[in-house]
KOLVO-693443 format. One record per atom (N, C-alpha, C): residue in three letters; x, y, z. Coordinates in nm, 3 decimals. Example, Ala and Ser with C-alpha at 12.3 -4.5 7.8 and 13.67 -1.06 7.14 Angstrom:
BEGIN
+------+---------+---------+---------+
! semi !      c1 !      c2 !      c3 !
+------+---------+---------+---------+
!  ala !   1.319 !  -0.569 !   0.780 !
!  ala !   1.230 !  -0.450 !   0.780 !
!  ala !   1.320 !  -0.330 !   0.780 !
!  ser !   1.285 !  -0.225 !   0.708 !
!  ser !   1.367 !  -0.106 !   0.714 !
!  ser !   1.290 !   0.003 !   0.787 !
+------+---------+---------+---------+
END
This chain:
BEGIN
+------+---------+---------+---------+
! semi !      c1 !      c2 !      c3 !
+------+---------+---------+---------+
!  met !  10.964 !   4.667 !  15.827 !
!  met !  10.906 !   4.798 !  15.807 !
!  met !  11.000 !   4.878 !  15.717 !
!  ser !  10.945 !   4.935 !  15.613 !
!  ser !  11.028 !   5.013 !  15.521 !
!  ser !  11.054 !   5.152 !  15.577 !
!  his !  11.151 !   5.220 !  15.518 !
!  his !  11.187 !   5.355 !  15.564 !
!  his !  11.068 !   5.450 !  15.555 !
!  gly !  10.995 !   5.442 !  15.445 !
!  gly !  10.879 !   5.530 !  15.427 !
!  gly !  10.773 !   5.509 !  15.531 !
!  ser !  10.742 !   5.386 !  15.563 !
!  ser !  10.637 !   5.363 !  15.661 !
!  ser !  10.685 !   5.399 !  15.802 !
!  leu !  10.813 !   5.383 !  15.830 !
!  leu !  10.867 !   5.424 !  15.960 !
!  leu !  10.860 !   5.576 !  15.973 !
!  glu !  10.894 !   5.644 !  15.867 !
!  glu !  10.885 !   5.790 !  15.866 !
!  glu !  10.740 !   5.834 !  15.887 !
!  asn !  10.647 !   5.769 !  15.817 !
!  asn !  10.505 !   5.802 !  15.833 !
!  asn !  10.457 !   5.776 !  15.974 !
!  tyr !  10.507 !   5.669 !  16.035 !
!  tyr !  10.470 !   5.637 !  16.173 !
!  tyr !  10.507 !   5.753 !  16.265 !
!  tyr !  10.630 !   5.800 !  16.255 !
!  tyr !  10.675 !   5.908 !  16.342 !
!  tyr !  10.603 !   6.040 !  16.312 !
!  lys !  10.579 !   6.068 !  16.185 !
!  lys !  10.506 !   6.189 !  16.150 !
!  lys !  10.364 !   6.185 !  16.205 !
!  ser !  10.298 !   6.071 !  16.188 !
!  ser !  10.162 !   6.057 !  16.239 !
!  ser !  10.158 !   6.066 !  16.391 !
!  ala !  10.251 !   5.998 !  16.456 !
!  ala !  10.256 !   6.000 !  16.602 !
!  ala !  10.277 !   6.144 !  16.651 !
!  phe !  10.369 !   6.215 !  16.588 !
!  phe !  10.397 !   6.352 !  16.629 !
!  phe !  10.275 !   6.441 !  16.606 !
!  thr !  10.214 !   6.429 !  16.491 !
!  thr !  10.099 !   6.513 !  16.458 !
!  thr !   9.983 !   6.490 !  16.555 !
!  leu !   9.951 !   6.364 !  16.581 !
!  leu !   9.836 !   6.334 !  16.666 !
!  leu !   9.862 !   6.356 !  16.814 !
!  thr !   9.987 !   6.345 !  16.857 !
!  thr !  10.016 !   6.358 !  17.000 !
!  thr !  10.065 !   6.496 !  17.040 !
!  his !  10.135 !   6.566 !  16.952 !
!  his !  10.193 !   6.694 !  16.990 !
!  his !  10.121 !   6.814 !  16.927 !
!  ile !  10.097 !   6.808 !  16.799 !
!  ile !  10.037 !   6.922 !  16.731 !
!  ile !   9.888 !   6.933 !  16.763 !
!  his !   9.815 !   6.823 !  16.746 !
!  his !   9.671 !   6.827 !  16.768 !
!  his !   9.629 !   6.779 !  16.906 !
!  lys !   9.723 !   6.724 !  16.980 !
!  lys !   9.701 !   6.680 !  17.118 !
!  lys !   9.576 !   6.593 !  17.133 !
!  met !   9.558 !   6.502 !  17.038 !
!  met !   9.442 !   6.413 !  17.041 !
!  met !   9.464 !   6.293 !  17.133 !
!  phe !   9.588 !   6.248 !  17.142 !
!  phe !   9.620 !   6.128 !  17.219 !
!  phe !   9.755 !   6.146 !  17.286 !
!  ser !   9.778 !   6.064 !  17.389 !
!  ser !   9.914 !   6.056 !  17.443 !
!  ser !   9.992 !   5.962 !  17.352 !
!  leu !  10.122 !   5.968 !  17.362 !
!  leu !  10.204 !   5.879 !  17.279 !
!  leu !  10.175 !   5.733 !  17.313 !
!  thr !  10.152 !   5.704 !  17.439 !
!  thr !  10.120 !   5.566 !  17.480 !
!  thr !   9.989 !   5.521 !  17.417 !
!  glu !   9.888 !   5.607 !  17.418 !
!  glu !   9.760 !   5.572 !  17.355 !
!  glu !   9.779 !   5.546 !  17.206 !
!  tyr !   9.858 !   5.631 !  17.141 !
!  tyr !   9.883 !   5.614 !  16.999 !
!  tyr !   9.955 !   5.482 !  16.972 !
!  glu !  10.057 !   5.453 !  17.051 !
!  glu !  10.133 !   5.330 !  17.030 !
!  glu !  10.051 !   5.205 !  17.058 !
!  asn !   9.948 !   5.215 !  17.143 !
!  asn !   9.865 !   5.100 !  17.175 !
!  asn !   9.752 !   5.076 !  17.076 !
!  met !   9.736 !   5.167 !  16.981 !
!  met !   9.632 !   5.150 !  16.880 !
!  met !   9.671 !   5.039 !  16.783 !
!  ile !   9.569 !   4.974 !  16.730 !
!  ile !   9.596 !   4.877 !  16.624 !
!  ile !   9.607 !   4.955 !  16.493 !
!  pro !   9.676 !   4.899 !  16.396 !
!  pro !   9.706 !   4.976 !  16.274 !
!  pro !   9.586 !   5.042 !  16.207 !
!  phe !   9.473 !   4.973 !  16.198 !
!  phe !   9.361 !   5.037 !  16.129 !
!  phe !   9.307 !   5.156 !  16.207 !
!  glu !   9.320 !   5.157 !  16.340 !
!  glu !   9.279 !   5.273 !  16.419 !
!  glu !   9.366 !   5.394 !  16.386 !
!  lys !   9.495 !   5.371 !  16.377 !
!  lys !   9.587 !   5.480 !  16.343 !
!  lys !   9.552 !   5.536 !  16.206 !
!  asp !   9.531 !   5.447 !  16.110 !
!  asp !   9.496 !   5.490 !  15.974 !
!  asp !   9.366 !   5.570 !  15.974 !
!  leu !   9.269 !   5.523 !  16.052 !
!  leu !   9.140 !   5.590 !  16.058 !
!  leu !   9.154 !   5.731 !  16.114 !
!  tyr !   9.225 !   5.746 !  16.226 !
!  tyr !   9.241 !   5.878 !  16.286 !
!  tyr !   9.321 !   5.972 !  16.196 !
!  val !   9.422 !   5.922 !  16.129 !
!  val !   9.498 !   6.006 !  16.036 !
!  val !   9.408 !   6.049 !  15.920 !
!  ser !   9.327 !   5.958 !  15.870 !
!  ser !   9.235 !   5.990 !  15.762 !
!  ser !   9.132 !   6.095 !  15.805 !
!  leu !   9.076 !   6.078 !  15.925 !
!  leu !   8.978 !   6.173 !  15.976 !
!  leu !   9.041 !   6.311 !  15.997 !
!  leu !   9.160 !   6.312 !  16.051 !
!  leu !   9.229 !   6.439 !  16.073 !
!  leu !   9.260 !   6.509 !  15.940 !
!  thr !   9.305 !   6.433 !  15.843 !
!  thr !   9.334 !   6.489 !  15.710 !
!  thr !   9.208 !   6.549 !  15.648 !
!  glu !   9.099 !   6.476 !  15.658 !
!  glu !   8.971 !   6.525 !  15.606 !
!  glu !   8.929 !   6.653 !  15.678 !
!  his !   8.942 !   6.655 !  15.808 !
!  his !   8.906 !   6.772 !  15.889 !
!  his !   8.989 !   6.894 !  15.848 !
!  ile !   9.118 !   6.874 !  15.830 !
!  ile !   9.207 !   6.984 !  15.790 !
!  ile !   9.169 !   7.037 !  15.653 !
!  glu !   9.136 !   6.948 !  15.560 !
!  glu !   9.095 !   6.991 !  15.426 !
!  glu !   8.967 !   7.074 !  15.431 !
!  val !   8.871 !   7.032 !  15.514 !
!  val !   8.746 !   7.108 !  15.529 !
!  val !   8.775 !   7.246 !  15.587 !
!  gln !   8.859 !   7.252 !  15.690 !
!  gln !   8.894 !   7.381 !  15.749 !
!  gln !   8.964 !   7.471 !  15.648 !
!  lys !   9.052 !   7.413 !  15.569 !
!  lys !   9.123 !   7.490 !  15.467 !
!  lys !   9.027 !   7.548 !  15.365 !
!  glu !   8.932 !   7.466 !  15.321 !
!  glu !   8.833 !   7.512 !  15.223 !
!  glu !   8.746 !   7.623 !  15.283 !
!  glu !   8.705 !   7.607 !  15.407 !
!  glu !   8.624 !   7.711 !  15.473 !
!  glu !   8.703 !   7.841 !  15.486 !
!  met !   8.831 !   7.831 !  15.517 !
!  met !   8.915 !   7.949 !  15.530 !
!  met !   8.929 !   8.020 !  15.396 !
!  leu !   8.949 !   7.943 !  15.289 !
!  leu !   8.961 !   8.002 !  15.155 !
!  leu !   8.831 !   8.071 !  15.114 !
!  gln !   8.717 !   8.010 !  15.146 !
!  gln !   8.588 !   8.071 !  15.114 !
!  gln !   8.570 !   8.201 !  15.192 !
!  glu !   8.608 !   8.201 !  15.319 !
!  glu !   8.597 !   8.323 !  15.400 !
!  glu !   8.688 !   8.433 !  15.347 !
!  gln !   8.809 !   8.397 !  15.305 !
!  gln !   8.900 !   8.496 !  15.248 !
!  gln !   8.843 !   8.555 !  15.119 !
!  ala !   8.781 !   8.470 !  15.038 !
!  ala !   8.721 !   8.518 !  14.914 !
!  ala !   8.607 !   8.615 !  14.943 !
!  lys !   8.527 !   8.585 !  15.045 !
!  lys !   8.418 !   8.675 !  15.083 !
!  lys !   8.473 !   8.809 !  15.130 !
!  gln !   8.577 !   8.805 !  15.211 !
!  gln !   8.637 !   8.929 !  15.262 !
!  gln !   8.695 !   9.013 !  15.149 !
!  glu !   8.759 !   8.946 !  15.054 !
!  glu !   8.815 !   9.019 !  14.939 !
!  glu !   8.704 !   9.081 !  14.856 !
!  ala !   8.595 !   9.009 !  14.837 !
!  ala !   8.483 !   9.062 !  14.760 !
!  ala !   8.422 !   9.182 !  14.830 !
!  leu !   8.409 !   9.175 !  14.962 !
!  leu !   8.355 !   9.287 !  15.038 !
!  leu !   8.447 !   9.409 !  15.031 !
!  ser !   8.575 !   9.386 !  15.040 !
!  ser !   8.668 !   9.500 !  15.037 !
!  ser !   8.672 !   9.565 !  14.898 !
!  arg !   8.649 !   9.488 !  14.792 !
!  arg !   8.643 !   9.545 !  14.657 !
!  arg !   8.517 !   9.628 !  14.638 !
!  arg !   8.407 !   9.589 !  14.699 !
!  arg !   8.282 !   9.663 !  14.686 !
!  arg !   8.289 !   9.799 !  14.754 !
!  arg !   8.370 !   9.811 !  14.857 !
!  arg !   8.379 !   9.937 !  14.931 !
!  arg !   8.449 !  10.045 !  14.851 !
!  phe !   8.529 !  10.007 !  14.754 !
!  phe !   8.605 !  10.107 !  14.677 !
!  phe !   8.538 !  10.138 !  14.551 !
+------+---------+---------+---------+
END
């Protein structure tokens, strides 16, 4: 295992088990590699969608506040 993939393993494990509380560490460690990749991919996609929705909402709020003045 290379340094980069070991680092990614720990980052993914931390993100899925502590930040998003999707799995226990034991559940994460018992996953087969493609399951881990799939969940990380789905989470990344979900975060991107949320970010885009947040940016759109901010743009709407800014447009509304400009119309009031």
